[in-house]
Every structure is written in structure tokens, then in C-alpha cells.
MARBA-3410 file (N, C-alpha, C, O; in Angstrom, 1 decimal):
182
4.7,-9.1,9.2,5.9,-8.4,9.6,7.1,-9.1,9.2,7.2,-10.3,9.3 ~ 8.1,-8.4,8.6,9.3,-9.1,8.0,10.4,-9.1,9.1,10.9,-8.1,9.5 ~ 10.7,-10.3,9.6,11.7,-10.5,10.7,12.9,-11.2,10.2,14.0,-10.9,10.6 ~ 12.8,-12.2,9.3,13.9,-13.0,8.8,14.1,-12.8,7.3,13.3,-12.2,6.6 ~ 15.3,-13.3,6.8,15.6,-13.3,5.4,14.5,-14.0,4.6,14.2,-13.6,3.5
14.0,-15.1,5.2,13.0,-15.9,4.5,11.7,-15.1,4.3,11.0,-15.2,3.3 ~ 11.3,-14.3,5.4,10.2,-13.5,5.3,10.3,-12.4,4.2,9.4,-12.1,3.4 ~ 11.6,-11.8,4.2,11.9,-10.8,3.2,11.7,-11.4,1.8,11.1,-10.8,0.9 ~ 12.3,-12.6,1.6,12.2,-13.2,0.2,10.7,-13.5,-0.1,10.3,-13.4,-1.3 ~ 10.0,-14.0,0.9,8.5,-14.3,0.6,7.8,-13.0,0.2,7.0,-13.1,-0.8
8.0,-11.9,0.9,7.3,-10.7,0.6,7.7,-10.2,-0.8,6.8,-9.8,-1.6 ~ 9.0,-10.2,-1.1,9.4,-9.7,-2.4,8.9,-10.6,-3.5,8.6,-10.1,-4.6 ~ 8.8,-11.9,-3.3,8.3,-12.8,-4.3,6.8,-12.6,-4.5,6.4,-12.6,-5.6 ~ 6.1,-12.4,-3.4,4.6,-12.1,-3.6,4.4,-10.8,-4.3,3.5,-10.7,-5.1 ~ 5.2,-9.8,-4.0,5.1,-8.5,-4.6,5.4,-8.6,-6.1,4.8,-8.0,-7.0
6.5,-9.4,-6.4,6.9,-9.6,-7.8,5.8,-10.3,-8.6,5.6,-10.1,-9.8 ~ 5.0,-11.3,-8.0,3.9,-12.0,-8.6,2.9,-11.0,-9.1,2.2,-11.2,-10.1 ~ 2.7,-9.9,-8.4,1.7,-8.9,-8.8,2.2,-8.1,-10.0,1.4,-7.4,-10.6 ~ 3.5,-8.2,-10.3,4.0,-7.5,-11.5,4.1,-8.6,-12.6,5.0,-8.5,-13.5 ~ 3.3,-9.6,-12.6,3.3,-10.8,-13.5,4.7,-11.5,-13.6,5.0,-12.0,-14.6
5.4,-11.4,-12.5,6.7,-12.2,-12.4,7.8,-11.6,-13.1,8.9,-12.2,-13.2 ~ 7.7,-10.4,-13.6,8.8,-9.7,-14.4,9.4,-8.6,-13.7,8.7,-7.6,-13.4 ~ 10.6,-8.7,-13.3,11.4,-7.6,-12.7,11.6,-6.6,-13.8,11.7,-6.9,-15.0 ~ 11.8,-5.3,-13.5,12.1,-4.3,-14.5,13.5,-4.6,-15.1,14.4,-5.0,-14.4 ~ 13.5,-4.4,-16.4,14.8,-4.6,-17.1,15.5,-3.3,-17.3,15.0,-2.2,-17.0
16.7,-3.4,-17.9,17.5,-2.2,-18.2,16.7,-1.3,-19.2,16.8,-0.1,-19.1 ~ 16.0,-1.9,-20.1,15.2,-1.2,-21.1,14.1,-0.4,-20.3,13.8,0.7,-20.7 ~ 13.5,-1.0,-19.3,12.4,-0.3,-18.5,13.0,1.0,-17.9,12.4,2.0,-17.9 ~ 14.2,0.8,-17.3,14.9,2.0,-16.7,15.3,3.0,-17.7,15.2,4.2,-17.4 ~ 15.8,2.6,-18.8,16.2,3.5,-19.9,15.0,4.3,-20.4,15.2,5.5,-20.7
13.9,3.6,-20.6,12.7,4.3,-21.1,11.9,5.0,-20.0,10.9,5.6,-20.2 ~ 12.4,4.9,-18.7,11.7,5.5,-17.6,10.3,5.1,-17.4,9.4,5.9,-17.3 ~ 10.0,3.8,-17.5,8.7,3.3,-17.4,8.3,3.3,-15.9,9.1,3.0,-15.0 ~ 7.0,3.7,-15.6,6.6,3.9,-14.3,6.6,2.6,-13.5,6.8,2.6,-12.3 ~ 6.4,1.5,-14.1,6.4,0.2,-13.4,7.8,-0.1,-12.8,7.8,-0.7,-11.7
8.8,0.4,-13.4,10.2,0.2,-12.8,10.3,1.0,-11.5,10.9,0.5,-10.5 ~ 9.8,2.2,-11.5,9.9,3.0,-10.3,9.0,2.5,-9.2,9.4,2.6,-8.0 ~ 7.9,2.0,-9.6,6.9,1.5,-8.6,7.5,0.2,-7.9,7.5,0.1,-6.7 ~ 8.1,-0.6,-8.8,8.7,-1.9,-8.3,9.9,-1.5,-7.3,10.0,-2.1,-6.3 ~ 10.7,-0.5,-7.7,11.8,-0.1,-6.9,11.3,0.4,-5.5,12.0,0.2,-4.5
10.2,1.2,-5.5,9.7,1.7,-4.3,9.2,0.6,-3.4,9.5,0.6,-2.2 ~ 8.5,-0.4,-3.9,8.1,-1.5,-3.1,9.2,-2.3,-2.6,9.2,-2.7,-1.4 ~ 10.2,-2.5,-3.4,11.4,-3.2,-3.0,12.1,-2.5,-1.9,12.6,-3.2,-0.9 ~ 12.3,-1.2,-2.0,12.9,-0.4,-0.9,12.1,-0.5,0.4,12.6,-0.6,1.5 ~ 10.7,-0.4,0.2,9.9,-0.5,1.4,10.1,-1.8,2.2,10.2,-1.8,3.4
10.2,-2.9,1.4,10.4,-4.2,2.1,11.7,-4.3,2.8,11.8,-4.8,3.9 ~ 12.8,-3.7,2.2,14.1,-3.7,2.8,14.1,-2.8,4.1,14.7,-3.1,5.1 ~ 13.4,-1.7,4.0,13.3,-0.8,5.2,12.6,-1.5,6.3,13.0,-1.5,7.4 ~ 11.5,-2.2,6.0,10.8,-3.0,7.0,11.7,-4.1,7.6,11.7,-4.2,8.9 ~ 12.5,-4.8,6.8,13.3,-5.8,7.3,14.4,-5.3,8.2,14.6,-5.8,9.3
15.1,-4.2,7.8,16.2,-3.7,8.6,15.7,-2.9,9.9,16.3,-2.9,10.9 ~ 14.5,-2.4,9.8,13.9,-1.7,11.0,13.5,-2.8,12.0,13.8,-2.6,13.2 ~ 12.9,-3.9,11.6,12.5,-5.0,12.5,13.7,-5.7,13.1,13.6,-6.3,14.2 ~ 14.9,-5.7,12.5,16.1,-6.3,13.0,17.1,-5.4,13.6,18.2,-5.8,14.0 ~ 16.7,-4.1,13.8,17.5,-3.1,14.5,18.9,-3.0,13.9,19.9,-2.8,14.6
19.0,-3.1,12.6,20.2,-2.9,11.9,20.2,-1.4,11.4,19.8,-1.1,10.3 ~ 20.7,-0.5,12.3,20.5,0.9,12.1,21.2,1.5,10.9,20.7,2.3,10.2 ~ 22.4,1.0,10.6,23.2,1.6,9.5,22.5,1.2,8.2,22.3,2.1,7.3 ~ 22.2,-0.1,8.0,21.5,-0.5,6.8,20.1,0.1,6.7,19.6,0.5,5.6 ~ 19.4,0.2,7.8,18.1,0.8,7.8,18.2,2.3,7.3,17.3,2.7,6.5
19.1,3.0,7.8,19.3,4.4,7.4,19.6,4.5,5.9,19.0,5.4,5.3 ~ 20.4,3.6,5.4,20.8,3.6,4.0,19.5,3.4,3.1,19.2,4.2,2.2 ~ 18.8,2.4,3.4,17.5,2.1,2.7,16.5,3.1,2.9,15.7,3.5,2.0 ~ 16.4,3.6,4.2,15.3,4.6,4.5,15.5,5.9,3.7,14.5,6.5,3.2 ~ 16.7,6.3,3.6,17.0,7.6,2.8,16.6,7.4,1.3,15.9,8.2,0.7
17.0,6.3,0.8,16.6,6.0,-0.6,15.1,5.9,-0.8,14.5,6.3,-1.8 ~ 14.5,5.2,0.1,13.0,5.0,0.1,12.3,6.3,0.2,11.3,6.5,-0.5 ~ 12.7,7.2,1.1,12.1,8.5,1.3,12.3,9.4,0.1,11.3,10.1,-0.3 ~ 13.4,9.4,-0.5,13.7,10.2,-1.6,12.9,9.8,-2.8,12.3,10.6,-3.5 ~ 12.8,8.5,-3.1,12.0,8.0,-4.2,10.5,8.2,-3.9,9.7,8.6,-4.8
10.1,8.0,-2.6,8.7,8.3,-2.3,8.3,9.7,-2.4,7.2,10.0,-2.9 ~ 9.2,10.6,-2.1,9.0,12.1,-2.4,8.8,12.4,-3.8,7.9,13.1,-4.2 ~ 9.6,11.8,-4.7,9.5,12.0,-6.1,8.3,11.4,-6.7,7.7,11.9,-7.6 ~ 7.8,10.2,-6.2,6.6,9.6,-6.7,5.4,10.0,-6.0,4.3,9.7,-6.5 ~ 5.5,10.8,-5.0,4.3,11.3,-4.1,3.7,10.1,-3.4,2.4,10.1,-3.3
4.5,9.2,-2.9,4.0,8.0,-2.1,4.4,8.2,-0.7,5.6,8.5,-0.4 ~ 3.5,8.0,0.2,3.8,7.9,1.6,3.2,6.6,2.2,2.0,6.7,2.6 ~ 3.9,5.6,2.3,3.4,4.3,2.8,4.4,4.0,4.0,5.6,3.8,3.8 ~ 3.9,3.9,5.2,4.7,3.7,6.3,5.1,2.2,6.4,4.3,1.3,6.0 ~ 6.3,1.9,6.9,6.7,0.5,7.0,5.8,-0.3,8.0,5.2,0.2,8.9
5.7,-1.6,7.7,5.0,-2.6,8.5,3.5,-2.3,8.5,2.8,-2.5,9.5 ~ 3.0,-1.8,7.4,1.5,-1.6,7.4,0.8,-2.5,6.4,-0.3,-2.8,6.5 ~ 1.5,-2.9,5.3,0.9,-3.6,4.2,1.6,-5.0,4.1,2.8,-5.2,4.2 ~ 0.7,-6.0,3.9,1.1,-7.4,3.8,1.7,-7.7,2.4,1.9,-6.8,1.6 ~ 2.1,-9.0,2.2,2.7,-9.3,0.9,1.7,-9.2,-0.3,0.5,-9.3,-0.1
2.3,-8.9,-1.4,1.5,-8.8,-2.6,0.9,-7.4,-2.9,-0.2,-7.3,-3.4 ~ 1.7,-6.4,-2.5,1.2,-5.0,-2.8,1.3,-4.7,-4.3,2.3,-5.1,-4.9 ~ 0.3,-4.0,-4.8,0.3,-3.6,-6.2,-0.1,-2.1,-6.3,-1.3,-1.8,-5.9 ~ 0.8,-1.2,-6.7,0.4,0.1,-7.0,0.4,0.3,-8.5,1.3,-0.1,-9.2 ~ -0.7,0.7,-9.0,-0.9,0.7,-10.5,-0.3,1.8,-11.2,0.3,1.6,-12.3
-0.3,3.0,-10.7,0.2,4.2,-11.5,0.9,5.2,-10.6,0.6,5.3,-9.4 ~ 1.7,6.0,-11.2,2.3,7.2,-10.6,1.4,8.3,-11.0,0.9,8.3,-12.1 ~ 1.2,9.3,-10.2,0.4,10.4,-10.5,0.1,11.2,-9.3,0.9,11.9,-8.8 ~ -1.2,11.1,-8.9,-1.6,11.8,-7.6,-0.9,11.1,-6.5,-0.5,9.9,-6.6 ~ -1.0,11.7,-5.3,-0.3,11.1,-4.1,-1.0,9.9,-3.6,-2.2,9.7,-3.9
-0.3,9.1,-2.8,-0.8,8.0,-2.1,-0.3,8.1,-0.7,0.9,8.3,-0.4 ~ -1.2,8.1,0.3,-0.9,8.2,1.7,-1.5,7.1,2.5,-2.7,6.9,2.5 ~ -0.7,6.3,3.2,-1.2,5.2,4.1,-0.6,5.5,5.5,0.7,5.5,5.6 ~ -1.4,5.8,6.4,-1.0,6.2,7.7,-0.3,5.1,8.5,-0.5,3.9,8.2 ~ 0.5,5.4,9.6,1.2,4.3,10.3,0.2,3.4,11.1,0.6,2.3,11.4
-0.9,3.9,11.5,-1.9,3.1,12.3,-2.8,2.3,11.4,-4.0,2.5,11.3 ~ -2.2,1.5,10.6,-2.9,0.7,9.5,-2.4,-0.7,9.5,-1.2,-1.0,9.8 ~ -3.3,-1.6,9.3,-2.9,-3.0,9.1,-3.7,-3.5,7.8,-4.9,-3.6,7.9 ~ -2.9,-3.8,6.8,-3.5,-4.2,5.5,-3.1,-5.6,5.2,-1.9,-5.9,5.3 ~ -4.0,-6.4,4.7,-3.7,-7.8,4.4,-3.0,-8.0,3.1,-2.4,-7.1,2.5
-3.0,-9.3,2.6,-2.3,-9.7,1.4,-3.0,-9.3,0.1,-4.2,-9.0,0.2 ~ -2.3,-9.2,-0.9,-2.8,-8.9,-2.3,-3.6,-7.6,-2.3,-4.8,-7.6,-2.6 ~ -3.0,-6.5,-1.9,-3.6,-5.2,-1.8,-3.3,-4.4,-3.1,-2.1,-4.3,-3.4 ~ -4.3,-3.9,-3.7,-4.2,-3.1,-4.9,-4.6,-1.7,-4.7,-5.7,-1.5,-4.1 ~ -3.9,-0.7,-5.1,-4.2,0.7,-4.9,-3.9,1.5,-6.1,-2.9,1.3,-6.8
-4.7,2.5,-6.3,-4.5,3.4,-7.4,-4.1,4.8,-6.9,-4.2,5.0,-5.6 ~ -3.7,5.8,-7.7,-3.3,7.1,-7.2,-4.4,7.9,-6.6,-5.6,7.6,-6.8 ~ -4.0,8.8,-5.7,-5.0,9.7,-5.0,-5.6,9.1,-3.8,-6.6,9.7,-3.3 ~ -5.2,7.9,-3.3,-5.8,7.3,-2.2,-5.2,7.8,-0.9,-4.0,7.9,-0.8 ~ -6.1,8.1,0.0,-5.6,8.5,1.4,-6.3,7.6,2.4,-7.5,7.5,2.4
-5.5,6.9,3.1,-5.9,6.0,4.2,-5.5,6.7,5.5,-4.3,6.7,5.8 ~ -6.5,7.2,6.2,-6.2,7.9,7.5,-6.1,9.4,7.3,-6.1,9.8,6.1 ~ -6.1,10.1,8.4,-6.1,11.6,8.3,-4.8,12.0,7.8,-3.7,11.3,7.9 ~ -4.7,13.2,7.2,-3.5,13.8,6.7,-3.3,15.1,7.4,-2.9,16.1,6.7 ~ -3.6,15.2,8.7,-3.4,16.4,9.4,-2.1,16.4,10.2,-1.4,15.4,10.2
-1.8,17.6,10.8,-0.5,17.7,11.5,-0.6,16.8,12.8,0.4,16.2,13.2 ~ -1.8,16.7,13.4,-1.9,15.9,14.6,-2.4,14.5,14.2,-3.4,14.3,13.6 ~ -1.7,13.5,14.7,-2.0,12.1,14.4,-3.2,11.7,15.3,-3.2,12.1,16.5 ~ -4.1,10.9,14.8,-5.1,10.4,15.6,-4.8,8.9,16.0,-3.9,8.3,15.4 ~ -5.4,8.4,17.0,-5.1,7.0,17.4,-6.1,6.0,16.8,-6.1,4.8,17.3
-6.8,6.4,15.8,-7.8,5.4,15.2,-7.0,4.5,14.3,-6.0,4.9,13.6 ~ -7.4,3.2,14.2,-6.8,2.2,13.4,-7.7,1.9,12.1,-8.9,1.9,12.2 ~ -7.0,1.7,11.0,-7.7,1.2,9.8,-7.2,-0.2,9.6,-6.0,-0.4,9.4 ~ -8.1,-1.1,9.5,-7.8,-2.5,9.3,-8.4,-2.9,8.0,-9.7,-2.9,7.8 ~ -7.6,-3.4,7.0,-8.1,-3.8,5.7,-7.7,-5.3,5.5,-6.6,-5.6,5.7
-8.7,-6.1,5.0,-8.5,-7.5,4.8,-7.7,-7.8,3.6,-7.1,-7.0,3.0 ~ -7.7,-9.1,3.2,-7.0,-9.6,2.0,-7.7,-9.3,0.7,-9.0,-9.2,0.8 ~ -7.0,-9.3,-0.4,-7.6,-9.2,-1.7,-8.5,-7.9,-1.9,-9.5,-8.0,-2.4 ~ -8.0,-6.8,-1.4,-8.8,-5.6,-1.5,-8.3,-4.7,-2.6,-7.1,-4.7,-2.9 ~ -9.2,-4.0,-3.3,-8.8,-3.1,-4.4,-9.4,-1.7,-4.0,-10.6,-1.6,-3.8
-8.6,-0.7,-4.1,-9.0,0.7,-3.7,-8.9,1.5,-5.0,-7.8,1.7,-5.5 ~ -10.0,2.1,-5.5,-10.0,2.8,-6.7,-9.4,4.2,-6.6,-9.0,4.7,-5.5 ~ -9.3,4.9,-7.7,-8.7,6.2,-7.9,-9.4,7.2,-7.0,-10.6,7.4,-7.0 ~ -8.6,7.9,-6.2,-9.0,9.0,-5.3,-9.9,8.7,-4.2,-10.5,9.5,-3.6 ~ -9.9,7.4,-3.8,-10.7,7.0,-2.6,-10.1,7.5,-1.3,-8.9,7.7,-1.2
-10.9,7.7,-0.3,-10.5,8.2,1.0,-11.1,7.3,2.1,-12.2,6.9,2.0 ~ -10.2,6.9,3.1,-10.7,6.1,4.2,-10.3,6.8,5.5,-9.1,7.0,5.7 ~ -11.3,7.3,6.2,-11.1,8.1,7.4,-11.7,7.4,8.6,-12.7,6.7,8.5 ~ -11.0,7.6,9.8,-11.6,7.2,11.1,-11.2,5.8,11.4,-10.3,5.2,10.8 ~ -11.9,5.2,12.4,-11.6,3.9,12.9,-12.5,2.9,12.1,-13.6,2.7,12.4
-11.9,2.3,11.1,-12.6,1.6,10.1,-12.0,0.2,9.9,-10.8,0.0,10.0 ~ -12.9,-0.8,9.8,-12.5,-2.2,9.5,-13.1,-2.6,8.1,-14.3,-2.5,8.0 ~ -12.3,-3.0,7.2,-12.8,-3.4,5.9,-12.5,-4.8,5.7,-11.3,-5.3,6.0 ~ -13.4,-5.6,5.3,-13.3,-7.1,5.2,-12.5,-7.5,4.0,-11.8,-6.7,3.3 ~ -12.4,-8.8,3.8,-11.7,-9.4,2.6,-12.5,-9.3,1.3,-13.7,-9.2,1.4
-11.8,-9.3,0.2,-12.4,-9.2,-1.1,-13.3,-8.0,-1.3,-14.4,-8.2,-1.8 ~ -12.9,-6.9,-0.9,-13.7,-5.7,-1.0,-13.1,-4.8,-2.2,-11.9,-4.6,-2.3 ~ -14.0,-4.2,-3.0,-13.6,-3.2,-4.0,-14.2,-1.9,-3.6,-15.4,-1.8,-3.3 ~ -13.4,-0.9,-3.5,-13.9,0.5,-3.2,-13.8,1.3,-4.4,-12.7,1.4,-5.0 ~ -14.9,1.9,-4.9,-14.9,2.6,-6.1,-14.2,3.9,-6.1,-13.7,4.4,-5.0
-14.0,4.5,-7.2,-13.3,5.8,-7.4,-14.0,6.9,-6.6,-15.2,7.0,-6.6 ~ -13.2,7.7,-6.0,-13.6,8.9,-5.3,-14.6,8.6,-4.2,-15.4,9.5,-3.8 ~ -14.6,7.4,-3.6,-15.4,7.1,-2.5,-14.8,7.6,-1.2,-13.6,7.7,-1.1 ~ -15.7,7.8,-0.2,-15.2,8.2,1.1,-15.7,7.2,2.1,-17.0,7.1,2.3 ~ -14.9,6.4,2.7,-15.3,5.3,3.6,-15.1,5.8,5.0,-14.0,6.2,5.4
-16.2,5.8,5.8,-16.1,6.2,7.2,-16.7,5.2,8.1,-16.7,5.4,9.3 ~ -17.3,4.1,7.5,-17.9,3.1,8.4,-17.3,1.7,8.0,-16.7,1.6,6.9 ~ -17.5,0.7,8.8,-17.0,-0.6,8.5,-17.7,-1.2,7.3,-18.8,-0.9,7.0 ~ -16.9,-2.1,6.6,-17.4,-2.7,5.4,-17.2,-4.2,5.6,-16.1,-4.7,5.9 ~ -18.3,-5.1,5.4,-18.2,-6.5,5.5,-17.4,-7.1,4.3,-17.0,-6.4,3.4
-17.2,-8.4,4.4,-16.5,-9.2,3.4,-17.3,-9.2,2.1,-18.5,-9.0,2.1 ~ -16.6,-9.4,0.9,-17.1,-9.6,-0.4,-18.1,-8.6,-0.8,-19.2,-8.9,-1.3 ~ -17.7,-7.3,-0.7,-18.6,-6.2,-1.1,-18.0,-5.3,-2.1,-16.7,-5.2,-2.3 ~ -18.8,-4.6,-2.9,-18.4,-3.5,-3.7,-19.1,-2.3,-3.2,-20.3,-2.2,-3.0 ~ -18.3,-1.2,-2.8,-18.8,0.0,-2.2,-18.4,1.2,-3.1,-17.4,1.2,-3.7
-19.2,2.2,-3.0,-18.9,3.5,-3.7,-19.8,4.6,-3.2,-20.7,4.3,-2.5 ~ -19.4,5.8,-3.5,-20.2,6.9,-3.1,-19.5,7.7,-2.0,-18.5,7.4,-1.4 ~ -20.2,8.9,-1.7,-19.8,9.8,-0.6,-21.0,10.0,0.3,-21.9,10.6,-0.1 ~ -21.1,9.4,1.5,-20.2,8.4,2.1,-20.4,7.0,1.4,-21.5,6.8,0.8 ~ -19.4,6.2,1.4,-19.5,4.9,0.7,-20.6,4.0,1.2,-20.8,3.8,2.4
-21.4,3.5,0.3,-22.5,2.5,0.6,-22.2,1.3,-0.2,-21.6,1.3,-1.3 ~ -22.8,0.2,0.3,-22.7,-1.1,-0.4,-23.5,-1.1,-1.6,-24.7,-0.9,-1.6 ~ -22.9,-1.3,-2.8,-23.5,-1.4,-4.1,-23.9,-2.8,-4.4,-25.0,-3.1,-4.9 ~ -23.0,-3.7,-4.1,-23.3,-5.1,-4.4,-22.6,-6.0,-3.4,-21.4,-5.7,-3.0 ~ -23.2,-7.0,-2.9,-22.6,-8.0,-2.0,-22.5,-9.3,-2.7,-23.5,-9.9,-3.0
-21.3,-9.8,-2.9,-21.0,-11.0,-3.6,-21.1,-12.2,-2.5,-20.7,-12.0,-1.4 ~ -21.6,-13.3,-2.9,-21.7,-14.4,-2.0,-20.7,-15.4,-2.3,-20.6,-16.5,-1.6
END
């Protein structure tokens, strides 16, 4: 959770490392490269988290409006204070939805079409907890009260409804362990 300026700088630096340390340049914005828009979304997400946690309502509102507008255009819905440092979104395309009852660790990689939690009108009280260094493939779904360990790879179009231990590769509907790394 981002409470201080040092925390904000740490999160932004870890997120930047996932972009190989290169901030988008003017050329990236001019050519409308997707990496520039993804970086801007993550940057706005971190600032929304910082100002929300510090009860700075005016700045929070400013960043929140920009964050929601960009998220609407990119089809991203990631609630603040859900993902740790080192977030990497690979592409723009299909929607990404991460529910508010989520706790995701460091170095999290996600592709388009991923839904974490239900997407119904009524919110459920189940929590999704995902460890560090996890990679979620294209179109994967995670539903229910699920805990996913560290260093887990979830294959494309998988549906996860049960807990997954550390160091696993899972795939399928419903997701089953394909390989367990030691």
C-alpha cells in the first residue's frame, strides 16, 4: 500500500523496471504506441492509490478522473490498492478486470481478457490472493475464494476456481496443474 512519497517512488520505479527501464518518449506518444498508454495507466493508478491513502481529496479526484477515462478507453478496470509493485500489462485489446477484493503480490504480469473475480452487478465477499512473480495468460478467469501461490503461470483461457500451490503451471477448464517446478 502506498502511504508515503518514498513508497510512491518505489512502486513507480518497480513498474518502470518491467518496461525495461524506458519511459515512453515523445516519439512513442506521437506514434500512439500501446506501451505509452499502458505506462500512463499504471502511473495514474499509482498516483490514485497514493492520494487515496493520504486523504488528499482534490488531487485524488484529479488523478481519479484521468485514470477512469484512460481505463475506459483501454478497457482496463483495476481497482486501487490491489496490485503490488512491478505490474506489467502486455497489450491493449480485450478488457482486463481486477475486482476490489484482491491482493496481488510483486512482479505481476497480465495479458488482455483476464477477469479476476466476478463481473456481476452484485459484489461477492470472496477474496482472491495472488502471490509474487505470477503470470496470467490471455483470457484467463479467476473466480471465487482463491489463493494462488508464488511463481505461478496460468495458461491462456484457463478458469481457476481452486487454490494453486507455489511454483506451478496450470491450464484448462477448470484449471489443473500441468507441471510443478521444484
